C-alpha positions in Angstrom: 0.1 -0.1 -0.2 2.9 2.5 0.8 3.6 2.5 -3.4 0.0 3.3 -4.1 -0.3 6.0 -1.5 3.7 7.5 -2.9 2.9 7.3 -6.4 -0.9 8.9 -5.7 0.9 11.7 -3.9 3.5 12.1 -6.3 0.9 12.4 -9.0 0.2 15.8 -7.7 3.2 17.1 -8.0 3.0 16.4 -11.8 1.0 17.2 -14.9 2.1 13.9 -16.2 3.7 11.2 -14.1 6.4 8.9 -15.6 6.9 6.3 -13.4 10.3 4.3 -13.5 10.8 0.6 -12.3 13.7 -1.5 -11.8 14.2 -4.1 -14.0 14.7 -7.9 -12.4 18.1 -7.7 -12.4 18.9 -4.0 -11.2 16.3 -4.8 -8.3 18.2 -8.1 -7.4 21.6 -6.6 -7.3 20.0 -3.7 -5.1 17.8 -6.4 -3.2 19.5 -9.7 -3.1 18.7 -13.0 -4.1 14.7 -14.2 -4.2 14.0 -10.6 -5.5 12.2 -9.2 -7.1 9.1 -11.5 -6.2 7.4 -10.1 -9.0 9.0 -10.2 -11.8 9.6 -6.2 -13.8 6.5 -6.5 -16.4 3.9 -7.4 -14.0 5.4 -4.8 -11.5 5.1 -2.1 -14.5 1.3 -3.6 -15.4 0.4 -3.2 -11.7 2.1 0.4 -11.3 0.4 1.7 -14.4 -3.0 0.3 -12.8 -2.4 3.4 -10.1 -4.5 6.3 -11.1 -2.5 8.9 -11.9 0.4 7.3 -13.3 0.5 8.2 -17.1 3.5 6.2 -18.1 5.8 3.9 -16.8 9.1 2.5 -18.2 11.7 -0.3 -16.6 15.3 1.0 -16.4 17.9 -1.6 -16.1 20.6 0.7 -14.1 21.0 0.0 -10.3 19.7 3.9 -9.9 17.5 6.1 -12.3 19.9 8.8 -12.4 20.3 8.4 -16.3 17.0 7.7 -16.8 16.1 11.3 -15.1 18.9 13.1 -17.2 16.9 11.6 -20.5 13.6 12.9 -19.4 14.3 15.5 -17.3 11.2 15.9 -15.3 10.0 19.0 -13.9 9.9 17.2 -10.7 11.8 14.4 -8.9 9.6 12.7 -6.0 11.5 10.5 -3.8 9.9 8.9 -0.6 10.0 9.9 2.5 13.3 7.6 3.7 14.9 10.6 1.8 15.4 14.2 2.6 15.7 16.9 -0.3 19.4 17.1 0.7 19.8 13.4 0.5 18.2 12.0 -2.9 20.9 10.9 -4.7 19.4 11.9 -7.9 19.1 15.6 -6.7 22.1 17.1 -8.3 21.1 15.9 -12.1 17.7 17.2 -11.4 18.9 20.7 -10.3 21.4 20.9 -12.8 19.1 21.2 -15.7 16.5 23.4 -13.3 13.6 20.8 -12.0 12.9 20.5 -8.6 13.5 17.5 -5.7 9.8 16.4 -4.2 9.6 14.4 -1.2 6.1 12.3 -1.3 4.0 9.4 0.5 3.3 8.1 3.8 6.0 7.5 6.5 8.6 4.4 5.2 6.9 1.9 8.3 6.6 -0.8 6.0 8.2 -2.5 3.3 8.3 -5.9 0.8 11.4 -7.2 2.6 9.6 -6.8 6.1 6.5 -8.6 4.9 8.8 -11.6 3.7 10.7 -11.3 6.8 7.4 -12.0 9.0 6.5 -14.9 6.7 9.7 -16.5 7.0 9.4 -15.7 10.8 12.3 -13.9 11.2 
C-alpha cells in the first residue's frame, strides 16, 4: 500500500507522471537473491493501473539517474526515507532546473519486512 500512496502523492506534483521501475536484474542487485518477488513486466503493469500514473518504463541501471537525465522531469519525487538534501539524483535534477519533492507516507512498511515476517524472522 505504501507504493500506491507514494504514487498518488507524486501524481499531485505533476501534470504527467512517468514512473521508472527497476528491471529484475537491477532489483536483484539492490535487494538480493530471491528478489524481486514479482517480475518487472508485472510490476510495471500494476504501477500503470494506479490512478495518476501516466507512463511506466523499466530501467536496467542500479539508479534512475540516467533515465532522469534523459527525461528531465520538472519534479523528481522520492519517498519519505529521503530528505530533499539526501536524494541521490538531486544534483542531476537541479542541474537542468528541476526540483525534488518528498512524497508519500512514512516508510514504516516494506516488502522486505513482509517477507521477513513470512519467514518467521
